[in-house]
N, C-alpha and C positions, 0 to 999 in steps of 0.2 A: 295657408290662407292668412293666418294671423301674422306670420312673418312678413308677407307682402303688404299687409295693412300697416304694420309698424314702419316698414320702409317708406311707404307713401306718406305717412304722417311726418316722418323725419324730414323727407324731402320738402314737404310743404312748410314745415317750421323753418328750415334753412332758407327757403325762398323768401318767406315773410321777413326774416331778419335781414337778409341781403337787400331787399327792396327798401327797407327803412334806412339802413346805414351805408349801403354800397360796399365797395366801389362798383362801378358799372359792370366790369367784366365778371365779378363774382355773382352779381344779380342775374346777369344774362346766362351764365353757366348754370346757376341754380334753377332758373326758369326752364331752360331746355331739359335739364335732368328731371325736373318735377313732371314735365309733360311726357317724358319718355320718347322724345323725338330725335332720331339721328339727324345729323347736320344735312344730309342729302334731302331729307323730307322737309326740313326747315327751308332749304333753298328752293324746293319745289313750291312750297306755299308762298314764298316771296314772289316767285315768278307769276303766280296767279294774281298778285297785287300789282303786276307790271313793274316789279323791281328786280333788277339783276344784281345779285351778289354771289361771289364764288364761295365754295365750301371752305377754301383756304382762308378767305377774309373772315368768315364766320368763326373759324377756329382761332384766328388771331384775336378777334374781338373777345371771345370768351376766355382766352388765356391771358389777356392783358398786354399782349405784345404790340397791339395797335388799337387805336380808338377811332370809331367812325367820325369823320369830320366833313367830308364833302356833302353837298346837298343831296345827291343820290343815296349816300350812306345814311343820312339823317332820315330820309324817307323810309329806308329799310328799317330803321329803329322804330319808327312809329308803326309800321306794319307789323313788326315783331311783337309789339305790345298787344295787338289784336290776335295774332296767330297763337301767342303763348298765353292768352287770356289774362293779361295783366292790366292793372288800373291805367287809365289814360295818363300820359306824361310821366309814368313812373321811371322808365328807362331814360327818357329825355332829361328828366330832372337830375338824375345821377350824372349824366354827361355834363350838364351845366355846372353841377357842383364840382366836378373834377377840373373844369376850366377855370373856376374861381380859385381853386386851391391846387395848382399843379404841383406834382412831386418833382423836385429838382434832380437832374441826373438819374432819372429812372432807368434801370437796366432794361435794354431791349432784348428780351430773352432769346437765347439761341435755342432752336428747337428743331427736332426732326420733322415736326408737322410742316415746316416750311418746305420740306422735300416733296410734299404733295404738289405744291406750286411748281417746284423745280423738277418734277419727275420726267416731264417731256424733255427738258434740257439735259438731264442726266442720261436718259436713253440715247439722245443724239450724240453726246460726248463719248459714250461707250461705243456707239456704232462707228464713230470716227476712228476709234482705237481698235476697231475690228474685234470687239469683245463679245462673245456669244452670251445669251441670257444665262445659260448653264456654264459656269466657269470651270466645271470639272473638279471642284474642290469642296470638301466639307470641312468646316471649322471644328477642331477638337478642343482648342483652348485659345482664348484671346484675353490678354492682360493689357489694359489701356491706362496710361498715366497722363492726365491733363494738367497743364501748368497755367495758373492764373497769376498775372503780373501785378506789379506794385500799383498800377493805375486801374486795377480791377478788370483788366482786359484778358481775353483768351490768348495767351502767348503761344501755345502750341500743345502738341501731344506726341507721345511715343506709344507704339504698339509692339507687343511681343506676341506673335501669331504662330499657332501650330495647326497645320492642315493635313488632310488626307485626300489623295487623288482618287476619283472614281471613274476617270476617263484616261485614255492612253495619250501620252505626249504632252501633258500640261506643263508649261514652263514659265508661267507668269501669273501675277495677281494684280487686280485693279483696286487700288486703294482710293477711297473717297473721303474727302474732307469737306465739311460744310461750315463756313464761317458764320459769325454772328451778323445780324443786320448791319449794313453799312460797311462791311469789310471790303478789302481790295484784293481779290484773288491773284491779280497780276503781281502783287508784291509778296505772295506766299512762296514757300519753298518746301520741297519734299527731300528727305534725307534717307538714303538706303544705309542702314546701320549694320546689318549682319545677314549673310547668306542671300543677298539680293543686290541688284544694282538698278539705278533709275533708268527707265526707258522714256517713252513719250509722255507728255503732260498736256492736259487741256483744262480750261476753266471758263466760267461764265460770269461776267461782271455783275449783272443784276441780281442773280440768285445766290452768288457767293459759293457756288459749287466748284470744287477743284478735284480733278481726277488724275491720278498718276499711275503709270504702268511700272510695276516692279518685276524685274526679270530674274528668274532663278538661274542657278549655275548648272542645272541638270534638267532633263525631261523626265517627268514622273510617270510611273506605270500605275495602273489601278492597284490600290492598297498601299502605295508608298506614302510615307509621312514626310513632312518638310517643316522646318522651323526657321523663321526669319523675323527680323526686327526692322522697323522703319519709323520715321517721324515726320511731322509737319510743323513748320514754323509759320506762325500767323502774326498775332499782335497788331492787326490792321484795323480793328473795329473798336467800338467804345466799351462801356461797362457790360460785363457778362454776368448772368445770373443763373445759368444752368448749363448742363451738358447732357445730351441724350444720345442713345444708340438704338437704332431700329433693327429688327431681325425679321427677315422674310420667312425663315424656316426655323423649326425647333432643332435643338441638339447642341452639344458642346458646352464648355464652361466659359463664363464671361466674368471678368473682374474689372471694375472701374475704380480708379483712384484719382481724386482731385487734390492737387497740392497748391496751397496759396502762398503768396509772397509774404515775407516776414513783416513788411511794413503795413500791410493791409489785410486784416482777417475778417471774415463774415461773422455775424452775431448768431446765426442759426444755419444749420444744414439739414437736408432731408432727402430721402430717396422716394421715388414714385414709379408707377408703371402705367401704361396705357395699352388697351387692346389694339388700337389703331390710332392714326394721326387725328382722326375726327372724333374719337371717343373721349369721354371725360377721364380725368386722371383718378387713379385709385392707388391703394397700397402704400399710402404715405407713411413713412417711418422716420422719426428724428434720428440723426446721425451725430455722434460725438466727435468733435474736432480734436485730433491729437495735438497736444500743446507743443511738444518738441519738434515733431515732423510737419506740423501745420497741414494735416491732410485728413480726408475722410475717404471711405471706400465702401463699395458694395460687392457682393459675390453672388452670381447666379450659377449654382452647380450644373444646371442644365437649362439653357435658355428656351423660352417659348416664343412663338411668333408674336410680334408686337413691339413695344417700346419700353425701355427702362432708362432711368436717368437719375441724376443728382442735381438738386437745386439749392440755392443758398440766398440768404438775405443779408444785405450790407448794413442795414440799420433799422 
């Protein structure tokens, strides 16, 4: 009981600090956390005020990827002040403050949470490629290397994947890439690097989702393992500030490495986790950038369902 009280006191203190100094998205996230409301409940309360806002938009707002600007969105912010039991104009004031002092070239964070919005699109693309929900493969190990370019953009990534089949006749893998906001998936490319070849590809312009079929050289039997490498070339969006990976199922090792261009290095890097796209972030841990190789990494010996990622600050 005492631990719960301490946690509540800490959340209240964080909220008070955020409401005083902002920025808006930190204050909103702190308010939602202090009230203990999942985003679905917040959305439900907003609908009772006659305001329609998607869970994805709320997630964007509290993570700082977007700010409410349209009249309907501003109505939602005023309703949120009541729903979250905040002082009148407290969130609106922070929005106005941000408009007076905009941050130049603010990174529009790349995030798995955007896949909530794109989930229907992703399902449709996979259906076009005749991919069943159960791919017939379990991941044993996945090493992913992300490249950030000289203009701070997501240049691309390479994956070294080890899988085990649990169904008969599996001969392909569906690789999914999700670009940063503003990306151009029609200009992206997939590269089959080892033990696979490129099949069909599909993409969706508005969500930045790119799906590629990677064909194996053999048909796997249950219990067979397979190792393959592939990559995506991107570089079509603006400034990148994070890379995340979502897992629907537990199991397998995952390693994520982010390598930066020599010309432009971030000032800070950290890892984080989320239980789901709508949940608050936790498990923040600072990461040390290696000077010679200009990279940071994380390793999950056995992944759990949810989200893990690396974020960085440019200044």
